[in-house]
N, C-alpha and C positions, 0 to 999 in steps of 0.2 A: 578726809577733807579737813584742813585746819579751821579752827573756829576762832572767833575774835578773842584775843587775850584780855585779861583784866589789867588795865593800865593804872588804876588808882587803888592804892591800899586804903583800908578803912581808917578814918580819922576820928579821933575822940572829939565829940561835939563840945566838950567842956573847955578844950584848949583853943577853940576857934577864936580868932581876933578879927576885928574890922580892918580891912585893907585901907591904906592911906590914899584914898581915891583922889583927893585934892592934889597931893604931891605928884601922883602918877600922871594926872591930867596936865598939870603945870609943866612937868619935865617933858612929857610926851609932845605937847604942843610946841614947846621951845625947840625940841629936836627936829620935828617935822618942818617948822619954819626955817630953821638954820640950814637944813639940807633940801629944802623944797626944789631949787633948780636942778640939783643932782637927781632927786627922786623923779621929778617930772620927765627928765630926759630918759631915765631908766624905763619908766612905764611906756614911753613912746617907742623905745626899742622892743619891748615885749610885744607891742601891737604890730610892729612892722617887720620883725625878724623871726621867722618860724623856728629857727634854731633855739630861741630862748622864750618861745611862747608859753612854756610851762611856768615862767616866772610869776604869772598872775596867781597861780595856785599855791606857790610856796608860802607867802605870808599868811594866806588864809588857813592853810593846813597847820602851820606853826602856831597861829593864834588859837585855832580850835584845840590843839593839844594842850596849850597853856591854859585855856579855859577849863578843860577837863581836870586839870590839876588845882583848881581854885580852892578846894577844901584843904589840900596840903599846903597851899600858899598861905591860906588864912591861919593854919596851925603854926606857921613859922614865927619865930621871934625876929622881927625885922630890925637888924642892927646895922645902921649905915656904916659903910667902909669909906672913910673920907679920902683914902688914896684913890678911890674911883674918880676923883676930880682930875688926877693926873692922867687917867685913861681917857677921860673926856677931852683933856687938852691935847693928848696925843692924836685922837681922832680929828680934832679941829685942825691941828697942824698938818696932818697927812692930807686932809681934804684941800687945804690951801696949797700945798706943794703940788698935789695932783691937778689943781686948777691952773697953776702957773705953767705946768708942763703939759697941759691938755691930755693928761693920762686918766682915762675914765675909770679904770679898775681901782686905782688908788683912791679916787674920790668916792666911789661907791662902797668899797670895803671900809672906808673911814666911817661911814654911817653905822656899820655893824660894830665897829670898835667903840664909837660913841654910845651906842645902845647898851653895850656891856658896861661901860662906865656909868651910865645913868642907873642901871640896875644895881650896881655896886653902891652907889650913893644912896639909893632908896632903901635897899634891904640887905646889903652886904653879900658875902660869899655864899651864904646859905641860899639866898634867893637865886643866885646865878647857877648854883649846883642843881636846884630843883628845876630850873628852866633850861638845863644844859642841852637836852635833846632837841627841843624846838629851836634853840639858838644854833645848833649844828646844822639844821635844815636851811637856815636863811642864806648861807653862801650860794645855794643853788639858784637863787633868784638873780645873781650877779653874773653876767657873761664873763667867760674867762678872757684873759688878756689876748690881744690879737697875735702877739708873737708866739704865745703858747698854742693858741688855736691853729695857727698855720703849721706849726711843727707837728701837731697831732693829726690834722686832717689829711695832709698829703700822704703819709704812710698808709692811712686808712683807705684813701682813694686807690693807691697802688695795690694794696692787698685785695680789695674788692674786685678790681679789674682783673687781677691774676686768677682769682678763684673763678670768676665768670668765664674767663678764657678757657680754663681747664674743663669746667662743667659743660660749656657750650660745645667744646670739642668732643666730649664723651657722647653727646647725643647727635653728633654728626652735623652740627651747624658750623659752617666755615667761619672762622674769625681770626683776625690778625690784631695783636695788641701792640700799641706804641705808647709806653708810659701808662697814662690813665685813660687812653682813648682806645675803644674797641671798634674795629672796622669790620662791619658785616657786609653781606652781599647787598642788602637794601639801603644801608645808611651807616653813618658813623655815630657811635654812642660815646659821649664824653662823661666820665664819672666825675662830676663836678664836686665842689666842696659840700653842697647841700646833699649830695648822694654819698658822702664819705661814711656816714653812720654816726657822725658826731651828735646829730639831733637826737636820735634814738638813744645814744649812749648817755647823754645828759639827762634826758627825761626818765629813762629807765633807772638810772642811778638814784634819782630822787624818789621815784616810785618804789624802788626796792626797800628803801629805809622806811617809808610810810607804811607799805604793805606789811613788812615784818613787825613793825611797831603795833599795828592793830590786830594782827593775826597770829602772833607768836610771842610768848612772854619771855623767851630766852634772849638776853641782850646780845650774846655773841652771834645769834642768827642774823641780826641786822647787818653785821659786817660780812658774814659769810655770803649773804645774798648780794650785798653791795659789790663785793669783788667778783662774784659770779656773773654780774651784769656785763662785764667787759667782753668775755668770749661770746656771750649770747648776742650782744648788739653787733659785734663784728661779723659773726656768722649770718645773722639775720639780714644784715645789709648786703653781704656778698650774695645771699640768695635773692635779694631784691634786684640786684644788678643783673643776675643771671636770668631771672624771670622777665625782666625788661627786654633783654636781648632775644629771648624766645618769642615774646609777644610781638616785638618789632618786626620779626621775620614774617609774621602773618599780616600785620598792619602797622606801618610805621607811626601812625597817629596814636597808637596805644603806648608809645614810649614817651609821650609828652602831654602836657596839659592836664585836664581833669583826671584822666585815667592813670597818669603817672602819680598824681597826688593820692588818688584812691588806693593805689597799690601800696603807697607808703603807710597809710593807715592800717591796711590789712597786715602788712609785715610787722608793724608795731604790735598789733594784737597777737600775732603769732609769737613775737618775742616775749610778750608778757606771759603768754601761756607757757613758754619754755621756762620762764622765771618761776612760775607756779609749780611746774613739774620738778624743777631743781629744789624748791622748798620741800616738796613731798619726799624727794629722794634723800635729802640731808636728814630729815626727820626720821625716815625709815632706818637709815644707817645708825643714827643716834640711838634709837630705841633698840635696835638689834645689838649694838655694842654695849650699852649701859643699862638697858631695861629688858633683858632677854626674856624675863618671865612674862612680859606683856604680849608675846607673840603666841598664838595658838599653835599647837603641834599639827603638823601636816597629817592628813588622814592617810592610812596605809593604802597602797595601790593594790588593787585586786589582781 
């Protein structure tokens, strides 16, 4: 079983410096005030759209990781990079263009650009490098653009419905598929956008990076698990559609409402368990390939 990895290297107490809290607070308040309407609308979407409900956790987790690194941040020599003002201006201009075009993604991503510009002005490139991982987590709190969302969800809907059609046929449940609609003897099941798997894909992608950060010290493991999430989320969701079809044959009410939502939570837990198993498997292969001496020899068979 993987154990929590050490994420902070020892820091010499003699080189610790006081953080410029006044400047941090001043820039932070200005940034929040400037982007308040954009951030307010973003939080409202987190509250009302289950596909991006994980957005509440992203800044909290990123902030916690940054706080864990406080000793290393205090050991840095903060040298302002004044070209960060240009990054701040870029963020402001992008937010204005997004506002004129009613493009939410441009507005919201502009906040992250301005945040990086603020960090550059405060502490320079060394500060940004030290906070690189929590900064890379922050884009997960921003819903992907609608045009990209639509191009992703429809193929996922079709794939899930195809897999469900095959599996239901294998267990002798009659089913006819038309696009993303499964017609059973009892009712029609439509694999809607919410059932495409995009929700679990986005949440699991974020969770894979956080999990590997806290439970594995190998940096490459974060990206291995991140890319491993795609097949896991797709297969888990296809299984969810299949199970829904099976349950609906016994009771159509099980395919909607509370039971349907509960089923989603169960499938997500199974998908996370699959991610955990993938982590164990990659580590096993890694030790077998590069650390063969750590495996005990098999006992002889009598």
